[in-house]
N, C-alpha and C positions, 0 to 999 in steps of 0.2 A: 807579297802579303795577302791573305786572302780576308775579304771583307767579312763581319761576322753574320751568322745566319739570324737574318730579321724574324724569320718564323719562330727560332728556338726561342729568342728574347722575347717574344709576344705572346709565346706559349706558358713562359716561366713565370710572367708578370700576372697573368689570368688569377681571378678569382677561382678555386678548385671549387669543383661541387661533388659533394659526397651525399649519395642515395641511402636511406636507411629505409630497407623494407623489412616489417614486422608487422603481426596483427595485434600487438599491444602498444597502445601510444605512449603508454608509460615508459616503456623501452626507450623510445625516441627520446622522451624527454631527459631521461638518464644520459643519453649520446649527446644531445643538444647541450646539456651543463658541462660535459666533459670536455667539449671540443670549442665550446664558444668563444674562446681568447684566440684561437687558431686562424681566424679569419677567412673558415671556409662558408660557401653557400650549403646549407644544410636543406636536403628536401626529404619528406616523410612521405610513403605511400604503405597503406596499410593492409595491401595483399599481393600476392604474386604474380596473379593475373593482371590487375591493374598496372602493376608495375612495368610489364612487359607492353603493355599497350602507350604508356607514356615514356620508355628509355629513350627514344629519338628527340623528344621535346625537352627533356631535363638534361641531356646528355651529360652523365654523371662521369667524373674522374675516378671515383672508387665506388662501389658498393658494398656497404653492410646488409648482411641477408641471414634472416633469421631461419633457422634449419626447419622448425616446426610450426607449420601455419595451417589453416584448414584450406579447403578446396584445391591448392597447388603449394606443395611443399617447397623449401628452399632446393633440396636438390633438384627438381624438376625446372624450379625457376633458371638455377646454375645453369643444368645443362642446357636450355634453351638459348640463353645469353651467350654460353660459350660456343655453341652451334651456328650462332648467328654471324655470317661476316663483317656486319656494322658493328657490332658490339664483342666480338670475340677477346678484342683486347682490352676491355676495361676489367681492370682487378676488383675480384670478390673477396672479401674477407666473411666467411660463415659466422654469425654470433650466434651461440645457443647455450642452453641450460645442460646439454647433453657434453659429455668431457671424456668419453672413453675413445680409446685409440681406434676403434671400430668406425665411431662417428666421424673422427679426422681423416680417416682412409676414405669413409663413403665421400666424404665432403670435396678431399681432394681429387678423388677418381671422376667426380661429377663436373670438376673443372676449377673448382675453387682454389684461389692462390694464397690464401691464409687461413686460419681458423682462432676464433677468440671464444674463450668460454665466458657465461653469466655466473657470477655476478660479474660485471666489465669493470676490470681495474683500469684507472685513468691513465697512468703511463704507459700501460702495456697497450691502450688503444690508440692513443697519440701516436707513438712508436710505429705501431702496424700501418696507420694510416699514411704516415709519413713515408714509411717504406715503400707501400704501394704507389704512393704518388710520384716518389722517385722514377720507380720501374715505368708508370705510365709517361711520365714528363721525357724518359730516353726514348719511349716508343713514340710518342709525338715527334720528338726530334727527328728519329729517323725517317718516318714518314714523310716530314716535311723535306727533309735533304734528298730522299728517293723522287719526291715531285719535282724540286729543283732540277735535280740531274735529268730527269724525264724532260723536263721544260726545255733546259739548255740543249740537249741532243736533239729534239723537236726543232728550237729555232736555228740550231747549226745545218739540220738539213734542208730549210726554206732556203 
C-alpha cells in the first residue's frame, strides 16, 4: 500500500489566497463581503502594475482581475501573468462590467481561465472561485508528485 502524499494533504489544508486586482476599492469590498465566510485570505491591490510587482509575495491561489483599469488594463496584466513560468498556473477570473461575447473571447484569448460579469452574483462568484481552486489544487498536487518522483529517481541514482 502506498503512503499518502503529505504534500497534497498539506496543500489542501492551507488557507487559500484570493488576489483581487481592481482600481475601484468598492468592488473589493463587495468581493470581500461575498467571500468572507469562505475562509479565504483576501488581498486587494488597486492596479495591475502594482499587482505584477507583488504576485510573488502574495502567492495567490486565484486572481480576480478587473478588465478595465487605467495605466495597465486587465488583458495586459493577464497576458503578463500567463506568460511568466512562475505564475502561469495561477487561475485568473476576469471580473468586469463588460459582458459581450467579444469581451469574453478577448479575456479567454489573453489567458483568463474564467469570466464573471458585474454586478457580481454571490452564488456564481463562490462557485467559480471554488472551481478554480480545485483546478489549482490538482495542479499543485501534480507538481508535488512530480517533484517527489524526481527526488526518488535522484536518490535511486546515488
